[in-house]
C-alpha positions as CSV (number, residue, x, y, z in Angstrom):
1,M,8.5,23.0,20.7
2,E,11.1,21.1,19.1
3,K,11.6,21.3,14.9
4,N,10.1,18.2,14.1
5,D,7.0,18.7,16.4
6,I,6.0,21.2,14.2
7,T,2.9,21.2,12.1
8,P,3.5,21.3,8.5
9,L,0.5,24.5,9.9
10,Q,2.7,26.1,12.4
11,L,5.0,26.3,10.2
12,Y,3.5,28.0,7.9
13,K,2.9,30.9,9.7
14,K,5.7,30.8,10.9
15,A,7.2,31.2,7.3
16,Y,4.5,34.2,7.0
17,N,5.5,35.8,10.0
18,C,8.3,36.4,8.5
19,H,7.5,37.0,5.4
20,Y,4.7,40.4,6.0
21,E,5.6,41.0,10.1
22,E,9.0,40.3,10.3
23,N,10.1,41.1,6.3
24,N,12.8,38.3,6.9
25,I,12.2,37.0,3.0
26,K,15.6,35.1,3.3
27,E,14.0,32.7,6.8
28,A,10.2,33.4,4.7
29,R,11.7,31.9,1.9
30,N,13.9,28.7,3.4
31,L,10.7,27.9,5.6
32,Y,8.0,27.8,2.4
33,R,10.6,25.5,0.6
34,E,11.1,23.1,3.4
35,L,7.3,23.0,3.0
36,I,6.9,22.1,-0.5
37,N,10.2,19.7,0.2
38,N,8.4,18.5,2.9
39,Y,5.1,17.2,2.6
40,P,4.4,18.0,-1.8
41,G,1.4,17.7,-3.0
42,S,-0.7,19.0,0.2
43,D,-2.5,22.3,0.4
44,I,0.1,23.8,2.4
45,A,2.9,23.2,-0.2
46,D,0.5,24.5,-2.7
47,Y,0.1,27.7,-0.4
48,A,3.7,28.4,0.1
49,Q,4.6,27.7,-3.4
50,I,2.2,30.9,-4.3
51,Q,4.1,32.2,-1.0
52,L,7.4,32.0,-2.7
53,Y,6.4,32.8,-6.3
54,K,5.2,35.9,-4.6
55,I,8.9,36.6,-3.3
56,T,10.5,36.2,-6.8
57,K,8.2,38.2,-8.3
58,V,8.6,41.0,-6.0
59,Q,12.9,41.0,-6.2
60,E,11.6,40.4,-10.5
61,E,10.1,43.7,-9.9
62,K,13.4,45.4,-8.7
63,V,15.6,44.4,-10.9
64,Q,12.8,45.5,-13.4
65,C,12.1,49.1,-11.8
66,A,16.0,49.2,-12.2
67,A,16.4,49.0,-15.1
68,N,14.1,51.0,-17.1
69,G,15.6,54.2,-16.1
70,G,17.3,56.3,-18.8
71,Y,18.5,58.9,-16.9
72,S,22.2,60.8,-15.2
73,K,23.1,58.8,-13.0
74,L,22.1,61.2,-10.2
75,N,18.7,61.2,-12.2
76,K,18.5,57.5,-12.5
77,T,19.5,57.0,-8.9
78,I,16.9,59.2,-7.1
79,A,13.8,57.6,-10.2
80,I,15.2,53.7,-9.0
81,V,14.4,54.9,-5.9
82,T,11.0,56.7,-5.9
83,I,9.5,54.2,-8.9
84,I,11.0,50.8,-6.1
85,S,9.5,52.9,-3.4
86,L,6.4,53.1,-5.4
87,C,6.5,49.5,-6.5
88,L,6.8,48.1,-3.0
89,S,4.2,50.5,-1.6
90,I,1.7,49.4,-3.9
91,G,3.0,46.1,-4.1
92,I,2.6,45.7,0.5
93,I,-0.5,47.1,-0.4
94,I,-1.8,44.5,-2.9
95,Y,-0.1,41.9,-0.9
96,L,-0.9,42.4,2.9
97,V,-5.1,42.6,0.9
98,Y,-4.8,39.9,-0.9
99,T,-2.6,37.5,0.8
100,T,-5.4,38.5,4.1
101,S,-8.4,37.4,2.7
102,S,-6.7,34.4,1.2
103,L,-4.6,33.2,4.0
104,K,-8.0,33.8,5.9
105,T,-10.1,31.8,3.2
106,D,-7.3,28.9,3.3
107,M,-7.6,28.3,6.9
108,E,-10.9,28.0,6.8
109,I,-11.5,25.3,3.9
110,I,-8.7,23.9,5.8
111,Y,-9.9,23.3,9.2
112,K,-13.9,23.1,7.8
113,L,-12.5,20.0,5.7
114,S,-11.1,18.8,8.7
115,Q,-14.7,18.2,10.2
116,V,-16.3,16.5,7.7
117,Y,-14.7,12.6,8.2
118,P,-15.6,13.5,12.0
119,K,-18.8,14.3,11.4
120,L,-19.1,10.9,9.2
121,Y,-17.9,8.2,11.8
122,T,-20.3,10.1,14.3
123,G,-23.2,9.1,12.1
124,N,-23.9,13.1,10.8
125,E,-23.7,12.2,7.1
126,A,-25.9,15.4,6.3
127,D,-23.7,17.1,8.1
128,A,-20.4,16.0,6.7
129,F,-22.5,17.5,3.0
130,R,-22.8,20.7,4.3
131,I,-19.6,21.4,5.4
132,L,-18.9,20.4,2.3
133,N,-21.4,23.2,0.6
134,E,-19.7,26.2,2.7
135,I,-16.3,24.6,1.3
136,K,-17.2,24.7,-1.8
137,A,-18.3,28.2,-1.4
138,L,-15.6,30.0,-0.7
139,N,-13.6,28.9,-3.5
140,K,-14.7,28.0,-6.7
141,K,-11.9,26.2,-8.6
142,D,-11.3,24.4,-6.2
143,I,-12.2,20.5,-7.2
144,T,-11.1,19.0,-3.1
145,P,-14.7,19.4,-1.9
146,Y,-16.3,17.9,-4.9
147,S,-14.0,15.2,-4.8
148,V,-14.5,14.1,-1.0
149,A,-18.5,14.3,-1.2
150,A,-17.9,11.8,-4.6
151,D,-15.4,9.8,-2.7
152,I,-17.9,9.0,0.0
153,Y,-20.4,8.6,-2.5
154,S,-18.0,6.6,-4.2
155,K,-18.0,4.4,-0.7
156,S,-21.6,3.9,-0.7
157,K,-22.1,2.8,-4.1
158,N,-24.2,5.4,-5.5
159,F,-21.2,6.0,-8.7
160,T,-24.3,8.0,-10.3
161,K,-24.2,10.8,-7.3
162,A,-20.3,10.5,-7.5
163,R,-20.3,11.6,-11.3
164,Y,-22.4,14.0,-10.2
165,E,-20.0,15.8,-8.5
166,F,-17.4,16.4,-10.3
167,E,-20.2,17.6,-13.8
168,S,-20.5,20.0,-11.5
169,F,-17.7,21.3,-11.0
170,S,-16.6,20.8,-14.5
171,K,-20.1,23.5,-15.3
172,I,-18.5,25.9,-12.5
173,Y,-14.4,25.4,-13.8
174,P,-15.0,24.3,-17.4
175,E,-11.2,25.1,-17.4
176,S,-10.9,21.8,-15.2
177,A,-12.4,19.3,-17.9
178,T,-9.4,17.6,-18.0
179,E,-8.6,16.8,-14.8
180,V,-12.8,15.8,-14.3
181,K,-12.4,13.4,-17.3
182,E,-9.4,11.5,-15.7
183,Y,-11.6,11.2,-11.8
184,I,-15.0,9.9,-13.9
185,F,-12.8,7.6,-15.4
186,L,-11.3,6.5,-11.9
187,I,-14.9,6.1,-10.8
188,N,-16.4,4.2,-14.0
189,S,-13.8,1.8,-13.3
190,A,-14.6,1.5,-9.9
191,E,-19.0,1.0,-10.7
192,K,-17.9,-1.7,-13.5
193,S,-15.2,-3.9,-11.2
194,Y,-18.5,-3.4,-8.6
195,L,-20.7,-4.6,-10.8
196,D,-18.5,-7.7,-12.1
197,S,-18.5,-8.6,-8.3
198,L,-22.2,-8.9,-7.5
199,K,-22.6,-11.0,-11.2
200,E,-20.3,-13.6,-9.7
201,L,-21.8,-13.1,-6.4
202,A,-25.2,-14.6,-8.2
203,I,-23.5,-17.0,-10.5
204,L,-22.4,-18.1,-7.2
205,K,-25.4,-18.5,-5.3
206,N,-26.9,-19.9,-8.5
207,I,-24.6,-22.8,-8.4
208,V,-25.1,-23.4,-4.6
209,K,-28.6,-23.4,-5.0
210,K,-28.3,-25.8,-7.7
211,E,-26.4,-28.1,-5.9
212,R,-28.5,-28.0,-2.7
213,I,-32.0,-28.3,-5.1
214,D,-30.0,-31.4,-6.9
215,N,-28.5,-33.2,-3.4
216,I,-32.0,-32.8,-2.0
217,D,-33.8,-35.2,-5.8
218,E,-30.9,-37.3,-5.4
219,N,-31.7,-38.0,-1.6
220,D,-35.5,-38.1,-2.4
221,E,-34.9,-40.6,-4.7
222,N,-32.5,-42.5,-3.1
223,S,-35.8,-42.7,0.1
224,S,-37.8,-43.9,-2.8
225,I,-35.8,-46.6,-3.8
226,N,-34.7,-48.0,-0.2
227,R,-39.2,-47.9,0.4
228,K,-39.1,-49.8,-2.5
229,K,-36.5,-52.2,-1.5
230,N,-38.5,-52.9,1.7
231,S,-41.7,-53.2,0.9
232,G,-40.7,-56.7,-1.4
233,S,-38.5,-57.7,2.0
234,E,-41.6,-57.7,4.0
235,R,-43.5,-61.3,3.4
236,E,-46.9,-61.8,3.5
237,P,-48.3,-64.0,6.1
238,E,-48.7,-67.5,5.5
239,I,-52.6,-68.4,5.7
240,I,-52.3,-72.4,6.8
241,D,-55.7,-74.3,6.1
242,Q,-57.2,-75.8,9.1
243,S,-58.2,-78.9,8.3
244,A,-54.3,-79.9,7.1
245,V,-53.5,-79.2,10.7
246,S,-52.6,-81.5,12.7
247,Y,-53.4,-81.4,16.7
248,F,-51.8,-85.4,17.5
């Protein structure tokens, strides 16, 4: 498979293996940066950014551990080696536990999200919302499932339920209040545009209806006038006095 044929998820897995299984930090860093540069704003890019942060954090801890010694050259070397080994051991255990769990959750979320819209396209709206509720339970700080649900409601013109999705997320994760306000503002704008279009359509229908009524009234009036003209132009048959008629 050529490099151009690799999907973002496959590239992330390759970077992850270099990072944690092969301990090829340089290659892992390059792959993470490639994901960030090529797929900005995506979930994969966000995950890659997290991994880059972890690599940087480990390196900073190494430098800090090396700089904190106050011993003789030999003792300092032994202390640095001991501290670094301890830091790495603890760090690796923590990172492996956290990252393995986190990565598994992230992959599960991506997989579930990929099922939502196919469910909608086949008319299984209930299944789509069930999957979104499962995603909400996996990561309570992720606004994505709430945003997708709100988008579905907005497209069906149910703006009240769309707003409720973001309001529910704000209650669970209060730190998102500013972001939620921006989403609700967009929903309110979409609702106003929709209501305005309904009003314009109603006005247009009334105009068309009035024109039809006026045309009917005008046609009825013309018909009445024509009937009167026709009745006036018809002459009654002349009655002739038989005594005035001469047959010879």
